[in-house]
C-alpha positions as CSV (number, residue, x, y, z in Angstrom):
1,X,-9.5,-11.4,-17.7
2,X,-9.2,-12.4,-14.0
3,X,-6.9,-10.2,-12.0
4,X,-6.1,-10.7,-8.3
5,X,-4.8,-8.5,-5.6
6,X,-3.4,-10.4,-2.6
7,X,-3.1,-8.3,0.6
8,X,-1.4,-8.9,3.9
9,X,-0.2,-6.5,6.6
10,X,2.2,-6.5,9.5
11,X,1.6,-4.5,12.7
12,X,3.3,-3.4,15.9
13,X,2.1,-1.7,19.2
14,X,2.4,2.0,19.1
15,X,5.2,3.7,21.2
16,X,3.0,5.5,23.6
17,X,0.8,2.5,24.2
18,X,-0.1,2.9,27.9
19,X,-1.1,6.6,27.3
20,X,-3.1,5.8,24.2
21,X,-4.9,2.9,25.9
22,X,-5.6,4.7,29.2
23,X,-9.3,5.5,28.4
24,X,-9.9,1.8,27.7
25,X,-7.9,0.5,30.6
26,X,-10.2,2.6,32.9
27,X,-13.0,0.3,31.8
28,X,-11.3,-2.3,34.1
29,X,-11.8,-0.6,37.6
30,X,-9.6,-1.4,40.6
31,X,-12.6,-3.2,42.1
32,X,-12.3,-6.0,39.5
33,X,-10.5,-9.0,40.7
34,X,-6.8,-9.1,39.4
35,X,-7.4,-5.7,37.7
36,X,-3.7,-5.0,37.1
37,X,-3.2,-8.5,35.6
38,X,-6.2,-7.9,33.3
39,X,-4.8,-4.5,32.2
40,X,-1.4,-6.1,31.5
41,X,-3.1,-8.8,29.4
42,X,-4.8,-6.1,27.4
43,X,-1.5,-4.4,26.7
44,X,0.1,-7.7,25.7
45,X,-2.5,-8.1,23.0
46,X,-2.1,-4.5,21.8
47,X,-0.5,-5.5,18.5
48,X,-3.8,-7.2,17.4
49,X,-5.9,-4.0,17.6
50,X,-5.8,-0.9,15.4
51,X,-6.7,1.3,18.4
52,X,-3.4,0.4,20.1
53,X,-1.2,-0.6,17.1
54,X,0.0,0.8,13.8
55,X,0.7,-0.8,10.4
56,X,4.4,-1.2,9.8
57,X,4.2,-2.9,6.4
58,X,1.6,-3.7,3.7
59,X,2.4,-6.5,1.3
60,X,0.6,-6.7,-2.0
61,X,0.8,-9.1,-4.9
62,X,-0.8,-8.2,-8.2
63,X,-1.7,-11.2,-10.4
64,X,-2.8,-10.3,-13.9
65,X,-4.5,-12.8,-16.2
66,X,-4.8,-15.4,-13.5
67,X,-4.9,-19.0,-14.7
68,X,-3.8,-18.2,-18.3
69,X,-0.5,-18.6,-20.1
70,X,-0.1,-14.9,-19.8
71,X,-0.3,-14.8,-16.0
72,X,2.0,-12.2,-14.4
73,X,2.8,-11.8,-10.7
74,X,4.3,-8.7,-9.0
75,X,4.9,-8.5,-5.3
76,X,5.5,-5.2,-3.5
77,X,5.9,-4.3,0.2
78,X,5.2,-0.8,1.4
79,X,7.2,-0.2,4.5
80,X,8.6,2.7,6.6
81,X,8.2,4.8,9.6
82,X,5.6,7.1,8.0
83,X,2.3,5.1,8.4
84,X,0.3,7.7,6.5
85,X,2.6,7.3,3.5
86,X,2.2,3.5,3.5
87,X,-1.5,3.8,3.6
88,X,-1.6,6.4,0.9
89,X,0.6,4.1,-1.3
90,X,-1.9,1.3,-0.7
91,X,-4.9,3.5,-1.4
92,X,-3.3,4.7,-4.7
93,X,-2.7,1.1,-5.8
94,X,-6.2,0.2,-4.6
95,X,-7.7,2.8,-6.9
96,X,-6.0,1.2,-9.9
97,X,-7.3,-2.3,-9.1
98,X,-11.1,-1.7,-8.7
99,X,-13.0,-4.7,-9.9
100,X,-10.1,-7.1,-9.2
101,X,-10.6,-10.1,-6.9
102,X,-9.0,-9.6,-3.5
103,X,-7.4,-12.6,-1.8
104,X,-6.5,-12.5,1.9
105,X,-5.9,-14.7,4.9
106,X,-8.1,-13.3,7.7
107,X,-8.6,-10.1,5.8
108,X,-12.2,-9.8,7.0
109,X,-11.3,-10.2,10.6
110,X,-7.9,-8.5,10.8
111,X,-6.2,-6.8,7.7
112,X,-9.2,-4.9,6.3
113,X,-10.6,-3.5,9.6
114,X,-7.0,-2.5,10.5
115,X,-6.5,-0.8,7.2
116,X,-9.7,1.1,7.4
117,X,-9.3,2.2,11.0
118,X,-5.7,3.4,10.5
119,X,-6.6,5.1,7.2
120,X,-9.4,7.0,8.9
121,X,-7.1,8.3,11.6
122,X,-4.9,9.7,8.8
123,X,-7.8,11.1,6.8
124,X,-7.5,8.7,3.9
125,X,-10.9,7.5,2.6
126,X,-10.8,3.7,2.2
127,X,-13.7,1.3,1.8
128,X,-12.9,-2.5,2.1
129,X,-15.3,-5.4,2.2
130,X,-14.8,-6.6,5.8
131,X,-18.2,-8.2,6.2
132,X,-19.1,-11.8,7.1
133,X,-19.9,-13.2,3.7
134,X,-17.0,-14.9,2.0
135,X,-16.7,-14.6,-1.8
136,X,-18.9,-11.5,-2.0
137,X,-17.7,-8.0,-2.9
138,X,-14.8,-9.5,-4.9
139,X,-13.1,-10.7,-1.7
140,X,-12.1,-14.2,-0.9
141,X,-10.7,-14.8,2.6
142,X,-8.8,-18.1,2.7
143,X,-8.8,-18.1,6.5
144,X,-12.6,-18.5,6.4
145,X,-12.6,-20.9,3.5
146,X,-9.9,-23.3,4.8
147,X,-11.3,-23.5,8.3
148,X,-14.8,-24.0,7.0
149,X,-14.2,-26.7,4.5
150,X,-11.3,-28.3,6.4
151,X,-13.7,-29.0,9.3
152,X,-10.8,-29.2,11.8
153,X,-13.2,-28.3,14.6
154,X,-14.7,-31.8,14.2
155,X,-11.4,-33.1,15.7
156,X,-11.1,-30.6,18.5
157,X,-13.0,-27.4,19.2
158,X,-9.8,-25.3,19.6
159,X,-9.1,-26.0,15.9
160,X,-12.0,-23.9,14.8
161,X,-9.7,-21.1,13.5
162,X,-6.2,-22.1,12.5
163,X,-3.7,-19.5,11.5
164,X,-1.6,-19.1,8.4
165,X,1.6,-20.6,9.9
166,X,-0.1,-24.0,10.5
167,X,-1.5,-24.1,7.0
168,X,1.9,-23.2,5.5
169,X,3.3,-26.2,7.5
170,X,0.5,-28.4,6.3
171,X,1.1,-27.6,2.7
172,X,4.9,-28.1,3.1
173,X,5.8,-24.5,2.5
174,X,9.3,-23.3,3.7
175,X,9.4,-21.9,7.2
176,X,9.3,-18.1,7.5
177,X,12.2,-16.2,9.0
178,X,12.3,-16.9,12.7
179,X,11.2,-13.7,14.3
180,X,11.5,-15.3,17.8
181,X,15.3,-15.5,17.4
182,X,15.7,-11.8,17.2
183,X,12.7,-10.6,19.2
184,X,9.5,-9.5,17.5
185,X,8.5,-7.7,14.3
186,X,8.0,-4.6,16.5
187,X,11.7,-4.9,17.7
188,X,12.8,-5.5,14.1
189,X,10.9,-2.3,13.2
190,X,12.5,-0.3,16.0
191,X,16.0,-1.5,15.0
192,X,15.3,-0.5,11.3
193,X,15.3,-4.1,10.0
194,X,13.0,-3.2,7.2
195,X,14.4,-5.8,4.8
196,X,13.7,-8.6,7.3
197,X,10.1,-7.3,7.8
198,X,9.6,-7.0,4.0
199,X,10.8,-10.6,3.4
200,X,8.5,-11.8,6.2
201,X,5.5,-9.9,4.8
202,X,6.2,-10.9,1.1
203,X,6.4,-14.6,2.0
204,X,2.9,-14.4,3.7
205,X,1.5,-12.7,0.6
206,X,3.0,-15.2,-1.8
207,X,2.1,-18.2,0.3
208,X,-1.5,-16.9,0.6
209,X,-1.6,-16.8,-3.2
210,X,-0.2,-20.3,-3.5
211,X,-2.8,-21.6,-1.0
212,X,-5.6,-19.8,-2.9
213,X,-4.2,-21.3,-6.2
214,X,-4.7,-24.8,-4.9
215,X,-8.3,-24.1,-4.0
216,X,-9.2,-21.6,-6.8
217,X,-11.5,-24.3,-8.4
218,X,-13.8,-23.8,-5.4
219,X,-14.6,-20.3,-6.5
220,X,-16.6,-18.8,-9.4
221,X,-14.3,-16.0,-10.6
222,X,-16.4,-15.1,-13.6
223,X,-16.8,-11.3,-14.1
224,X,-19.6,-9.8,-12.2
225,X,-21.1,-6.3,-11.8
226,X,-19.6,-6.1,-8.4
227,X,-16.7,-3.9,-7.6
228,X,-15.3,-2.8,-4.3
229,X,-16.0,0.8,-3.5
230,X,-12.4,1.7,-3.1
231,X,-11.2,5.2,-2.4
232,X,-13.7,8.0,-2.5
């Protein structure tokens, strides 16, 4: 049987951001032109880096018996202030799904490196396929696949890597909750709006699956001897 695990995370800059990033900000000396501006730019992007941000939620969707009349889908979102607990919940689920196909949107470049880095900080062993080769190690990254076969960079070089929101719009999927109206996900998290974050995360997970489902015929999902290494 073909079983799938769809994974997506949400992140936010850590509270003591400037203090945490100080060793790295020192790599931009005062002698560099516009040094302060460059340091500020680094801090603005802090939510995109596991060195300077934490995981606030992990969305997972289990799809059992994919493509059969017995297909079952279950979506969960692990969320809360205790990042270690979230990661342990994910690691425990991951142990139970060894050999399943993993589906992500930019999992190789974002979600998986983030999960491994933050897990390591908390002492949780976790091995995920974050390498360059799509479709190996039971992992299909739809970010890589859509941007490769969509060839949008033929139209304009800035279209080389198009994010999930644009593909959701392209496929006519309902718009996600408007984070911009109420600040950012980080502000939602600080205010304790866990249900809003969970809905946001769950939609990304479910839409990633819907997009994969459209293109599943592009992939050979026959059983192999491969299995992700998982938790030691």
